[in-house]
Phi, psi and omega in degrees: 000136184256137186286128180306316181298319178295321178296322177296314178300312181302311181299327179297316178291317179299324182281325180268338190053044174207126180293322181293319178293323179296320176294321176297319180293323186271344181073035180231171181277157185292325174303324175296319176300313186295318185295317179302312179300315181296322178290326177290322178295324179289323178293326182279327180085014180216148173294141180251343180228149162252121182225147169229199184285348186236332186227155174232124179225152179281138168285178177291325175292326175301313176302317178297315182295328180299316181294318178297322182298315176303317184290318180293317178294323179296318179293326180294316182292317181297316177297318180293324180294322183298319187268335183240332186301326181298345177277345176285135174216170180127188181250140179227116177260111190246127179249147182214144173291152186294327179286336174286334181287347178267007181257189173301356183304320174306326178291323178300319180289322182296318181293321177305315185292330176287323177289329185230072182293344180265004171271120179274097186272122178245125185253133173238132180246124176194181182281162188301315181299322181290323180296319183295324179292327182285332173294310184295330181274357176087014176270347174231147181268329187210140177222140178250113193227172172255138187220149173308136182297149171111005177095204187095355180251007175281155011263001189259006181253148173233124179288128178269308175195156171257129187225133173291147176268153182222157172276144182216136177212182176278156179305135182092353173300131180244125175237107179294141182293348190246017175234157178302142181286121175284120188243138166255121188222165171284157176289149179292150000281140180213127181295311181300317180302309184297315180295323181292314180295318181297318181297316179301310181298323181290332176271005184070029174254150178255167182221159179229115174285113182265343179201133172244128184237165177270327189219174183295327179296326176291322173305306187297320184290323180292315185291321177294338176275358178076024178281348181162194178244161183231181181235129180229152162299136188303320182288350182258353186285126180303155189287340182271358173260158182224157173283142175302154182286162182300335179302338181293339180064029182279139182288153176294138177271156177284172176274162172230164179253135172267115192230149173256119182253124183256139169284111184302342175267005181279159179298127193291313191290315178302317179295321178295325181292318179286319172308312181292326180293323182283317177296321179287347177251031188283063171274164179303132182266080183259121183290161171287156180290331188286000000 
């Protein structure tokens, strides 16, 4: 049997690839993180990380354990919720970006409502900057948003995963390296839009905004119609879109963090319960192609 605390610590390191960041996220000391990982490796009988003074990477067994750990913790949370969750009650105002709303997140929310039927869950779907403003103004209790990688969302933010951003278009899209890049973007303010334009400018490329939309369905419709390319977190890119070939000469995009931001004035227990449900079900969030 594997200790849930050790599994949570292992997942925090696996997601951030940093013992220091894992300690900050979990609110424990770094030696405790190292101790949890060491004990789990002893229980498994195999190394889960390859680490030196500068880098931390998962071994093949570590990749396998990450999947098992999420399953074990999800089952643990479900069992705990069955016996204790029904006592939680109150209102939870939850915000999520629209592209995350097209992933398995709705299933997580459905399971959450079954486990905690006395929590009145109110859902808001919007772009990340708008959700962050609503958390700050007290209109949301918890928000699942995209944020520039590297932190800056502490102390009220919890890292779910770090994900590289990629250019995405339909198969066969051709972009000559000497012409402006046709972009399909969200209306401002938009993290992906600003990062994409900034990355192109730094690489000496120009862009042409061919379509401005309010939501991810508009982005998908425009890209599938061949109006241009868009920017997605890699784990959120629909299966029917592809990355342009190297001949397009597009610069590499930075990574972003998928983060849960809590309003410190919100009721603590409902927000923590949903946070645990999302972290415990942290499987790849791959949207459908449709």
